[in-house]
C-alpha positions as CSV (number, residue, x, y, z in Angstrom):
1,M,155.4,135.8,79.3
2,F,156.6,135.2,83.5
3,A,155.6,138.9,83.6
4,L,152.5,138.2,82.7
5,H,151.5,135.2,84.8
6,L,152.3,137.4,87.9
7,L,150.2,140.3,87.1
8,Q,146.9,138.8,86.3
9,P,146.7,137.8,89.8
10,V,146.7,141.4,91.1
11,A,144.0,142.0,88.0
12,I,141.4,140.4,89.4
13,A,142.3,141.7,92.8
14,D,141.3,144.8,91.1
15,R,138.3,144.0,89.9
16,L,137.3,142.0,93.6
17,V,137.9,145.5,95.5
18,A,135.6,147.8,92.8
19,L,133.5,145.4,92.9
20,A,133.0,146.1,96.7
21,L,133.6,149.1,96.7
22,Q,130.7,149.2,94.2
23,R,128.5,147.4,96.4
24,N,128.8,149.2,100.0
25,D,128.8,152.1,97.8
26,W,131.9,153.8,100.5
27,K,132.6,157.6,99.9
28,I,135.6,159.1,101.0
29,D,134.8,162.5,103.1
30,I,137.8,164.1,104.3
31,H,137.5,166.9,105.9
32,V,140.1,169.4,106.5
33,S,139.5,172.8,108.8
34,R,140.1,175.9,108.0
35,E,142.5,176.4,110.8
36,V,144.7,173.6,110.3
37,V,145.2,174.8,106.6
38,F,145.8,178.5,107.3
39,H,148.4,177.2,110.1
40,S,149.8,174.7,107.2
41,F,149.9,177.6,105.1
42,T,151.6,180.1,107.6
43,L,154.3,177.9,109.0
44,I,155.4,176.6,105.8
45,A,155.6,180.1,104.4
46,A,157.5,181.5,107.3
47,G,159.9,178.3,107.5
48,I,160.4,179.3,103.7
49,F,161.2,182.7,104.0
50,L,162.9,182.2,107.1
51,V,165.4,179.7,105.5
52,A,165.7,181.9,102.5
53,I,167.1,184.7,104.6
54,A,169.3,182.7,106.7
55,V,170.6,181.5,103.5
56,T,171.5,184.9,102.0
57,G,172.9,185.7,105.1
58,E,175.6,182.3,105.1
59,I,176.5,183.9,101.3
60,V,176.7,186.9,102.6
61,R,179.2,186.2,105.3
62,R,181.2,183.5,102.3
63,G,181.7,186.4,100.7
64,G,185.1,187.3,102.5
65,A,183.5,191.1,103.4
66,E,184.6,191.5,106.9
67,W,180.9,193.2,107.5
68,G,179.4,190.0,106.6
69,Y,178.7,188.3,110.1
70,V,177.8,191.2,111.4
71,A,175.0,191.3,108.0
72,E,174.3,187.9,108.1
73,V,173.1,188.2,112.3
74,T,171.7,191.2,111.0
75,L,169.6,190.6,108.5
76,I,167.9,187.2,110.5
77,F,166.9,189.2,113.7
78,A,165.1,191.6,110.6
79,S,163.3,188.7,109.4
80,L,162.1,187.1,112.5
81,L,160.9,190.3,113.6
82,T,159.1,191.2,110.3
83,V,157.5,187.1,110.5
84,A,156.3,188.4,114.2
85,V,154.6,191.2,112.7
86,L,153.2,190.0,110.5
87,L,151.7,187.4,111.7
88,T,150.5,189.2,114.6
89,S,148.8,192.1,111.7
90,G,145.6,191.2,111.8
91,S,145.0,192.8,108.0
92,V,148.2,190.4,107.0
93,R,146.1,187.7,108.5
94,S,142.8,188.6,106.9
95,R,144.2,188.6,104.0
96,L,146.3,185.6,103.9
97,R,142.9,183.7,104.9
98,F,140.7,185.2,102.4
99,M,143.2,184.2,99.8
100,L,143.5,179.8,101.2
101,I,139.7,180.0,101.6
102,D,139.4,181.8,97.2
103,H,141.9,178.5,96.5
104,F,141.4,175.5,98.7
105,F,137.7,175.5,99.9
106,T,133.8,176.0,97.8
107,S,132.2,177.9,100.5
108,R,133.7,180.9,102.1
109,Y,132.3,179.9,105.7
110,D,132.3,177.2,108.1
111,Y,128.9,177.5,109.5
112,R,128.4,175.4,111.9
113,R,131.7,177.3,113.7
114,E,130.0,180.8,112.7
115,W,127.0,179.4,114.2
116,M,129.0,178.6,117.7
117,R,131.1,182.4,117.0
118,C,128.0,184.0,117.0
119,I,126.2,182.1,119.9
120,D,129.3,182.1,122.6
121,T,129.8,186.1,121.4
122,L,126.3,186.8,121.9
123,T,126.1,184.9,124.8
124,A,129.7,186.3,126.8
125,P,129.2,187.2,130.3
126,E,127.3,190.9,130.6
127,A,129.9,192.1,133.2
128,Y,132.6,191.8,131.1
129,V,131.0,192.8,128.1
130,G,128.3,194.8,127.1
131,L,125.3,194.0,125.3
132,H,125.9,196.4,122.4
133,K,129.9,195.6,122.0
134,R,128.7,191.9,121.5
135,A,125.8,192.7,119.5
136,I,128.5,194.7,117.4
137,L,131.3,192.3,117.2
138,A,128.9,188.9,116.1
139,V,128.2,190.4,113.1
140,A,131.4,192.4,112.5
141,Q,132.8,188.7,112.8
142,V,131.3,188.2,109.1
143,V,133.2,190.3,107.1
144,D,136.3,190.2,109.8
145,S,135.1,194.1,110.1
146,P,137.3,195.7,113.2
147,A,134.7,198.3,114.2
148,G,131.2,198.8,113.7
149,V,127.8,200.9,115.8
150,L,124.6,200.0,116.7
151,F,121.4,201.6,116.3
152,V,118.1,200.3,118.0
153,R,115.0,201.9,118.1
154,A,112.4,201.5,120.5
155,P,108.7,199.8,120.1
156,E,106.8,203.6,120.6
157,D,109.4,205.5,119.0
158,V,110.2,205.9,115.8
159,A,113.7,206.7,114.9
160,F,117.0,205.2,115.3
161,Q,118.9,205.8,118.4
162,W,122.5,205.3,118.7
163,A,123.2,202.5,120.9
164,G,126.7,201.4,121.3
165,S,129.9,201.7,119.3
166,L,132.9,199.6,118.8
167,N,136.0,200.7,118.0
168,M,134.0,203.9,116.2
169,P,132.4,207.3,118.0
170,A,129.0,207.6,119.2
171,A,126.6,208.7,116.5
172,P,125.6,212.0,117.6
173,E,122.3,212.5,115.4
174,P,119.4,209.5,115.3
175,I,117.9,208.0,112.0
176,P,114.8,209.3,111.2
177,P,112.3,207.0,109.6
178,G,112.4,209.1,107.0
179,S,115.8,209.0,105.8
180,P,116.7,207.0,102.7
181,L,118.5,204.9,104.4
182,V,115.7,202.8,105.7
183,P,113.6,201.8,102.5
184,L,117.3,200.2,101.4
185,F,116.8,196.9,104.1
186,R,113.9,195.9,102.1
187,D,112.4,196.0,105.5
188,G,114.8,193.9,107.1
189,D,116.1,191.4,104.9
190,W,118.7,193.6,103.0
191,T,122.3,194.5,103.8
192,V,122.8,198.1,102.4
193,V,126.2,198.1,100.8
194,L,126.9,202.2,102.0
195,R,129.2,203.2,98.8
196,D,126.4,201.5,96.6
197,A,123.6,204.5,98.1
198,P,125.2,207.8,98.6
199,G,122.0,209.2,99.7
200,A,121.8,206.8,102.8
201,G,125.9,207.4,103.5
202,E,124.9,210.8,103.8
203,A,122.9,209.8,107.9
204,L,126.2,208.2,108.4
205,A,128.4,211.2,107.6
206,S,129.9,211.5,110.9
207,L,131.1,207.8,111.1
208,P,134.6,207.5,109.3
209,R,134.9,204.2,106.7
210,A,131.1,202.7,107.2
211,W,130.5,200.6,105.2
212,L,128.2,198.2,105.4
213,A,124.3,198.6,107.5
214,V,123.4,195.2,108.2
215,P,119.5,194.9,109.4
216,L,118.5,193.5,112.9
217,N,115.0,192.1,111.9
218,H,113.2,190.5,114.8
219,F,109.8,188.7,113.3
220,G,109.7,191.2,110.3
221,N,109.9,194.0,112.6
222,L,112.7,196.4,111.8
223,I,114.0,196.9,115.1
224,G,117.5,198.2,114.7
225,F,120.6,197.6,112.5
226,V,125.1,197.8,112.5
227,V,126.9,200.5,110.8
228,L,130.3,198.2,109.9
229,A,133.4,199.9,109.1
230,E,135.7,198.2,106.2
231,S,137.2,194.9,106.9
232,R,140.7,195.0,107.8
233,A,141.2,193.3,103.8
234,P,139.7,193.8,100.5
235,F,136.5,191.5,100.8
236,K,134.7,190.3,98.5
237,L,130.6,190.6,98.9
238,E,128.6,187.8,97.8
239,R,125.5,186.4,98.1
240,E,127.0,183.6,100.9
241,A,128.3,186.7,102.5
242,F,125.2,188.2,102.1
243,D,122.3,185.4,103.7
244,L,125.1,185.0,106.3
245,L,125.0,188.3,107.7
246,R,121.2,187.8,107.7
247,V,121.1,185.0,109.8
248,V,123.6,186.1,111.9
249,G,121.4,190.4,112.1
250,R,118.1,188.3,113.3
251,E,119.7,186.2,116.2
252,V,121.6,189.7,117.6
253,A,117.8,191.3,116.9
254,S,116.5,188.5,119.2
255,R,118.9,188.8,121.6
256,I,118.0,192.6,121.7
257,A,114.7,192.1,121.7
258,E,115.3,190.0,124.8
259,Q,117.1,192.3,127.2
260,R,114.3,194.6,126.2
261,A,111.9,192.8,127.4
262,A,113.4,191.8,130.4
263,Q,114.1,195.5,131.6
264,I,110.3,196.3,130.8
265,L,109.7,193.5,133.2
266,D,111.6,194.7,135.4
267,Q,110.8,198.5,135.5
268,T,107.3,196.7,135.6
269,R,108.0,194.7,138.9
270,Q,109.4,198.1,140.3
271,L,106.7,199.7,139.5
272,R,104.0,196.9,140.9
273,E,105.6,197.2,144.4
274,Y,105.7,200.4,144.4
275,S,101.7,200.6,143.3
276,Q,101.1,198.0,145.8
277,R,103.3,200.5,148.5
278,F,101.0,203.0,147.5
279,A,97.9,201.3,148.0
280,F,98.8,199.6,151.5
281,V,99.7,202.7,152.6
282,I,96.5,204.5,150.7
283,H,94.3,202.0,152.8
284,D,96.4,202.1,156.6
285,I,95.6,206.4,156.0
286,K,91.7,205.5,155.8
287,N,91.9,203.3,159.0
288,V,93.6,206.5,160.5
289,S,90.8,208.9,158.7
290,G,88.5,206.2,160.7
291,Q,89.4,206.6,163.2
292,L,90.0,210.6,164.1
293,S,86.5,210.6,162.8
294,M,85.3,208.4,166.0
295,L,87.3,210.4,167.9
296,L,85.7,213.6,166.9
297,A,82.1,212.2,166.7
298,N,82.7,211.1,170.2
299,A,83.7,214.9,170.9
300,E,80.8,216.3,171.0
301,V,79.7,213.9,174.1
302,H,82.7,213.4,176.4
303,A,84.8,216.6,175.6
304,D,84.4,217.8,178.8
305,N,85.7,214.3,180.4
306,P,89.4,214.8,181.5
307,E,90.1,211.1,180.8
308,F,88.6,211.5,177.5
309,Q,90.7,214.4,176.4
310,R,93.7,212.7,177.7
311,D,93.1,209.5,175.9
312,M,92.1,212.3,172.5
313,L,95.8,213.6,173.2
314,V,97.4,210.1,172.9
315,T,95.2,209.0,169.7
316,V,95.9,212.3,167.7
317,R,99.9,212.4,168.7
318,A,99.7,208.4,167.5
319,S,98.1,209.2,164.5
320,V,100.1,211.7,163.4
321,G,103.4,209.7,164.1
322,K,101.7,206.7,162.3
323,I,100.9,209.2,159.2
324,T,103.9,210.3,158.9
325,R,105.8,207.7,159.0
326,L,103.2,205.5,156.7
327,L,104.1,208.2,153.9
328,D,107.6,207.6,154.2
329,R,107.4,204.0,153.3
330,L,106.7,205.9,150.1
331,R,110.4,206.7,149.3
332,A,111.8,203.9,146.8
333,D,115.0,203.7,149.0
334,R,112.7,202.9,152.2
335,Q,110.8,199.9,151.1
336,E,111.6,197.4,152.4
337,R,110.4,196.8,156.1
338,S,112.6,195.9,158.6
339,H,111.2,192.9,160.8
340,T,112.1,193.3,164.7
341,L,111.1,190.8,167.5
342,V,108.0,192.5,169.4
343,A,105.3,191.0,172.3
344,P,102.4,190.5,170.6
345,A,99.8,190.6,173.7
346,Q,101.2,194.2,174.3
347,H,100.5,195.1,170.4
348,V,96.9,193.2,170.4
349,K,96.2,195.3,174.3
350,S,97.1,198.7,172.4
351,V,94.9,197.7,169.4
352,V,92.1,197.0,171.0
353,D,92.1,200.1,173.7
354,A,92.1,202.3,170.8
355,C,89.2,200.8,169.5
356,R,87.4,200.9,172.3
357,V,88.0,204.2,172.7
358,N,86.7,205.0,169.2
359,R,84.3,202.8,168.9
360,S,83.4,201.7,172.6
361,A,82.9,198.1,171.2
362,R,82.6,195.6,173.4
363,I,86.4,193.3,172.9
364,D,87.1,190.1,174.6
365,V,90.6,190.0,174.8
366,R,91.5,185.9,175.6
367,D,95.3,185.5,176.9
368,D,96.8,181.9,177.6
369,G,99.6,183.9,179.5
370,R,102.6,181.8,177.6
371,E,105.6,184.1,176.6
372,S,106.7,183.6,173.2
373,G,107.8,186.5,170.6
374,I,106.8,187.1,166.9
375,A,109.7,188.3,163.9
376,M,107.4,191.2,162.3
377,D,107.5,195.1,161.4
378,P,105.5,196.8,164.4
379,E,103.9,198.9,162.4
380,A,102.7,196.1,159.6
381,F,101.7,193.7,163.0
382,D,99.0,196.5,164.4
383,A,98.4,197.3,160.6
384,V,96.9,193.6,160.3
385,L,95.0,193.6,163.6
386,T,93.8,197.1,163.2
387,H,91.9,195.9,159.8
388,L,90.4,192.8,160.8
389,L,88.9,194.3,164.0
390,N,87.4,197.2,162.3
391,N,86.2,194.8,160.1
392,A,84.6,192.7,163.2
393,L,83.4,195.3,164.7
394,E,81.8,196.7,161.7
395,A,80.2,193.2,160.6
396,T,79.0,192.8,164.5
397,G,77.5,196.3,165.2
398,E,76.1,195.3,168.8
399,G,77.3,192.2,169.6
400,V,81.1,191.1,170.6
401,V,83.9,190.8,169.1
402,T,86.3,188.6,170.8
403,V,90.5,188.1,170.8
404,D,92.1,184.8,171.3
405,L,95.9,185.1,172.0
406,R,97.6,181.8,171.9
407,R,101.4,180.3,171.5
408,E,102.1,176.5,170.0
409,H,105.2,174.9,170.7
410,L,106.0,176.6,167.1
411,S,103.6,179.4,166.4
412,V,101.8,182.6,167.5
413,T,97.8,182.1,166.7
414,I,95.5,185.1,167.2
415,D,92.0,184.1,166.3
416,I,89.5,187.4,165.7
417,V,85.9,186.4,166.2
418,D,83.3,187.8,164.8
419,Q,79.4,187.0,165.4
420,G,78.2,189.0,161.5
421,P,76.6,187.5,159.3
422,G,80.1,185.1,157.8
423,M,81.1,184.3,154.3
424,T,80.0,182.0,151.6
425,P,83.1,179.9,150.7
426,E,82.9,181.6,146.9
427,F,83.4,184.7,148.5
428,V,86.4,183.4,150.4
429,R,87.7,182.1,147.5
430,D,87.6,184.4,144.9
431,T,86.6,188.0,146.0
432,L,87.6,188.5,149.9
433,F,91.2,188.7,148.8
434,R,91.4,190.1,145.6
435,P,93.5,193.2,145.4
436,F,90.7,196.6,144.8
437,S,87.3,194.2,145.1
438,T,84.8,195.5,147.8
439,T,81.3,195.2,149.6
440,K,81.3,198.5,151.1
441,G,80.9,201.6,149.9
442,E,83.9,204.0,150.6
443,G,86.3,200.9,150.8
444,H,89.1,200.0,148.6
445,G,88.7,197.1,148.2
446,I,92.8,196.3,149.7
447,G,92.8,195.3,153.4
448,A,92.9,192.1,153.4
449,F,95.4,191.4,150.6
450,Q,97.3,193.5,152.4
451,A,96.9,191.7,156.4
452,R,97.4,188.3,154.2
453,E,100.7,189.8,152.5
454,L,102.4,191.6,155.6
455,L,102.0,188.3,156.9
456,R,103.6,186.0,154.5
457,D,106.1,188.6,154.1
458,A,106.5,187.5,157.8
459,G,106.6,183.6,157.4
460,G,103.0,183.5,158.9
461,D,99.1,183.2,156.9
462,L,95.9,184.6,157.3
463,L,93.1,181.6,157.6
464,V,89.3,182.6,156.8
465,L,86.9,180.5,159.0
466,T,83.4,180.9,158.0
467,R,80.0,180.3,157.7
468,L,77.0,181.7,156.7
469,G,75.0,182.6,160.0
470,Q,77.1,181.9,162.3
471,G,80.0,184.3,161.8
472,T,83.6,184.5,161.0
473,T,87.1,183.8,162.5
474,M,90.3,185.0,161.3
475,R,93.1,183.6,162.3
476,I,96.2,184.8,162.1
477,L,99.8,182.7,162.6
478,L,102.4,182.9,163.0
479,P,106.1,181.5,163.7
480,A,107.4,182.0,167.1
481,V,110.3,183.2,168.9
482,P,110.7,181.8,172.8
483,T,111.9,183.9,174.9
484,G,114.1,181.6,176.7
485,V,116.3,182.1,173.9
486,I,116.0,185.7,173.8
487,A,117.1,188.1,176.2
488,P,113.5,189.6,178.0
489,A,114.8,193.2,177.3
490,A,115.0,192.2,173.6
491,L,111.0,191.9,173.3
492,E,109.5,195.5,171.4
493,G,107.9,197.7,174.0
494,E,109.3,195.8,177.3
């Protein structure tokens, strides 16, 4: 009776606890990591094995045989070596992991861990592992495969080309679109088990132990596939494994497509740079051709003048040298300009003199006389001056073109002023600096754009001051290098 009285409060408390649990809807959510289970089981199994070996050795030693102690030591060291080899064996670890997952977990994969592992593999530094190996490894980790081969096709190609291997030889032949393997991918959503598709496996006969072909689907487009070797341990292929392979394959496909887009963008950039250099060179050659044409036209009148003959030889020699340098600039390894310290006054004088010889035009030069240098490629500076002067002379006609050179505190300013018809603000904004847009019948529409780009490359700029009926001022702005901080002999041309 006394025991029953003691149990009554316990029973009442039990009901109260159960009622509280029901009201609060408490859930027991215990998560056990697969890695913890694997390593715990491995340690327990190794410990049991070593204890069993130690007991066996002790029994042998107590047997009284003379070799008992030696046998015990030998047995213990052999067991330690066996455990070490088994724990470092990839196939043994795979078998043990698959066995534990099948018996302890309802899901084969820890999807959060698998996704993070896939991202870490694909985003590894390019300097250490190429994308082709990272792509194969990301897919192979899903089924614990030790090797694989990547096939990729570009948008303009039709066959799947070998793109890389991981612990497997290179595939010598591409996979054509008519191969029996391609339709089995079902537009990139189906992983092919090669042993179940004998006809498809013939295309990959040169690859040893080929097991799975995982498609790389990028927005519905089959851009490639990964052929995996057999896993380290027998792997049970289920729907869960196929779903994860399909998801990882799409992520790998997006990475490959991203790299391909980056390569195309880089090639486009290189072609654009070369096209720009080519257009600049063609325009400069056009200017030289115009100068030589004017020289020939004046030669018919002044051919007997010795002074004109000397000027003609100087101009022809300079033109040939300039054309040679322009053609040399088209070489890919000569695309960088060398910025040299130049004296702007001397270059302005030489360019103005050349224009006067060829056109017999009136050009007034104003110089404030303050010494200062600029850091720019001499040929580029001459090209800018020549283009702007030629345009000013064409716009002015019979009038006067003024070149005003002045040095300010931080910049060198050169104004080239013409008496032409001027331009509208809309024309300056929309047309003047747009490549290949020109109002001249024989023009290329690249001169103003080239002049501004060359000046900006040297840290300067080209400004346009214009009004309809009031002429135009093309203002060159360049950073000034005071001559007081450098040796005068360093100025180019001095």
